[in-house]
C-alpha atoms as a printed R data frame, in Angstrom:
   type eleno elety resid chain resno       x       y       z
1  ATOM     1    CA   UNK     A     1  -5.391   5.043  -0.678
2  ATOM     2    CA   UNK     A     2  -1.744   4.381  -1.508
3  ATOM     3    CA   UNK     A     3  -0.618   7.064   0.944
4  ATOM     4    CA   UNK     A     4  -1.888   4.838   3.748
5  ATOM     5    CA   UNK     A     5   0.378   2.009   2.614
6  ATOM     6    CA   UNK     A     6   3.262   4.422   2.050
7  ATOM     7    CA   UNK     A     7   2.928   5.945   5.522
8  ATOM     8    CA   UNK     A     8   3.272   2.460   7.011
9  ATOM     9    CA   UNK     A     9   6.189   1.426   4.744
10 ATOM    10    CA   UNK     A    10   4.238  -1.539   3.407
11 ATOM    11    CA   UNK     A    11   6.097  -3.541   0.748
12 ATOM    12    CA   UNK     A    12   4.669  -5.524  -2.157
13 ATOM    13    CA   UNK     A    13   2.834  -8.602  -0.920
14 ATOM    14    CA   UNK     A    14   2.346  -7.251   2.595
15 ATOM    15    CA   UNK     A    15  -1.095  -6.632   4.048
16 ATOM    16    CA   UNK     A    16  -2.862  -4.248   6.370
17 ATOM    17    CA   UNK     A    17  -6.027  -5.009   8.269
18 ATOM    18    CA   UNK     A    18  -8.964  -3.660   6.251
19 ATOM    19    CA   UNK     A    19 -10.343  -1.984   9.374
20 ATOM    20    CA   UNK     A    20  -7.046  -0.105   9.856
21 ATOM    21    CA   UNK     A    21  -7.073   1.028   6.231
22 ATOM    22    CA   UNK     A    22 -10.670   2.206   6.599
23 ATOM    23    CA   UNK     A    23  -9.966   4.125   9.818
24 ATOM    24    CA   UNK     A    24  -6.892   5.769   8.292
25 ATOM    25    CA   UNK     A    25  -8.888   6.687   5.183
26 ATOM    26    CA   UNK     A    26 -11.849   8.288   6.949
27 ATOM    27    CA   UNK     A    27  -9.576  10.034   9.479
28 ATOM    28    CA   UNK     A    28  -8.243  12.006   6.503
29 ATOM    29    CA   UNK     A    29 -11.680  13.494   5.913
30 ATOM    30    CA   UNK     A    30 -13.049  11.031   3.384
31 ATOM    31    CA   UNK     A    31 -16.408   9.252   3.700
32 ATOM    32    CA   UNK     A    32 -17.262   5.580   3.715
33 ATOM    33    CA   UNK     A    33 -18.628   5.994   0.182
34 ATOM    34    CA   UNK     A    34 -15.313   7.547  -0.876
35 ATOM    35    CA   UNK     A    35 -13.530   4.571   0.701
36 ATOM    36    CA   UNK     A    36 -15.554   2.066  -1.324
37 ATOM    37    CA   UNK     A    37 -14.792   4.013  -4.513
38 ATOM    38    CA   UNK     A    38 -11.089   4.250  -3.637
39 ATOM    39    CA   UNK     A    39 -10.900   0.508  -2.994
40 ATOM    40    CA   UNK     A    40 -12.568  -0.223  -6.336
41 ATOM    41    CA   UNK     A    41 -10.253   2.167  -8.181
42 ATOM    42    CA   UNK     A    42  -7.132   0.751  -6.509
43 ATOM    43    CA   UNK     A    43  -8.263  -2.771  -7.411
44 ATOM    44    CA   UNK     A    44  -8.894  -1.731 -11.024
45 ATOM    45    CA   UNK     A    45  -5.309  -0.431 -11.194
46 ATOM    46    CA   UNK     A    46  -4.000  -3.711  -9.726
47 ATOM    47    CA   UNK     A    47  -2.565  -1.750  -6.793
48 ATOM    48    CA   UNK     A    48  -4.276  -3.804  -4.092
49 ATOM    49    CA   UNK     A    49  -6.043  -7.073  -3.459
50 ATOM    50    CA   UNK     A    50  -9.054  -6.779  -1.174
51 ATOM    51    CA   UNK     A    51  -9.152 -10.001   0.819
52 ATOM    52    CA   UNK     A    52 -11.984  -9.089   3.141
53 ATOM    53    CA   UNK     A    53 -10.297  -8.705   6.522
54 ATOM    54    CA   UNK     A    54  -6.987  -7.706   4.906
55 ATOM    55    CA   UNK     A    55  -5.913  -5.457   2.046
56 ATOM    56    CA   UNK     A    56  -2.720  -6.580   0.313
57 ATOM    57    CA   UNK     A    57  -0.455  -4.202  -1.569
58 ATOM    58    CA   UNK     A    58   0.409  -5.612  -4.988
59 ATOM    59    CA   UNK     A    59   3.601  -4.919  -6.935
60 ATOM    60    CA   UNK     A    60   2.034  -2.207  -9.122
61 ATOM    61    CA   UNK     A    61   0.746  -0.465  -5.998
62 ATOM    62    CA   UNK     A    62   4.118  -0.727  -4.321
63 ATOM    63    CA   UNK     A    63   5.794   0.884  -7.330
64 ATOM    64    CA   UNK     A    64   3.110   3.586  -7.388
65 ATOM    65    CA   UNK     A    65   3.766   4.460  -3.724
66 ATOM    66    CA   UNK     A    66   7.265   5.576  -4.642
67 ATOM    67    CA   UNK     A    67   8.768   3.356  -1.941
68 ATOM    68    CA   UNK     A    68  10.049   0.877  -4.512
69 ATOM    69    CA   UNK     A    69  13.155   2.935  -5.286
70 ATOM    70    CA   UNK     A    70  13.997   3.293  -1.596
71 ATOM    71    CA   UNK     A    71  13.548  -0.416  -1.019
72 ATOM    72    CA   UNK     A    72  15.679  -1.530  -3.967
73 ATOM    73    CA   UNK     A    73  18.394   1.002  -3.161
74 ATOM    74    CA   UNK     A    74  18.754  -0.335   0.370
75 ATOM    75    CA   UNK     A    75  18.714  -3.943  -0.864
76 ATOM    76    CA   UNK     A    76  21.339  -3.186  -3.505
77 ATOM    77    CA   UNK     A    77  23.856  -2.189  -0.876
78 ATOM    78    CA   UNK     A    78  25.926  -5.183   0.072
79 ATOM    79    CA   UNK     A    79  28.943  -5.556   2.275
80 ATOM    80    CA   UNK     A    80  32.220  -5.302   0.399
81 ATOM    81    CA   UNK     A    81  34.649  -8.134   0.695
82 ATOM    82    CA   UNK     A    82  38.157  -7.112   1.492
């Protein structure tokens, strides 16, 4: 489930359309039943918020994607004053 968010560079608090998440999930060889279980598991880990038409990546999910380090590293870079 988190790989879908990672592949789209989704940050904490950003959402994907639930239909897009579903299509991406089943295109990887998983079933609709697997999708429902994955959504429930991700919610139980506080990785996502299922808002019906949208699925929002929460902070814990963002950290779990591994993108958090990339995001903070790029934000930490600031122009030097000379």
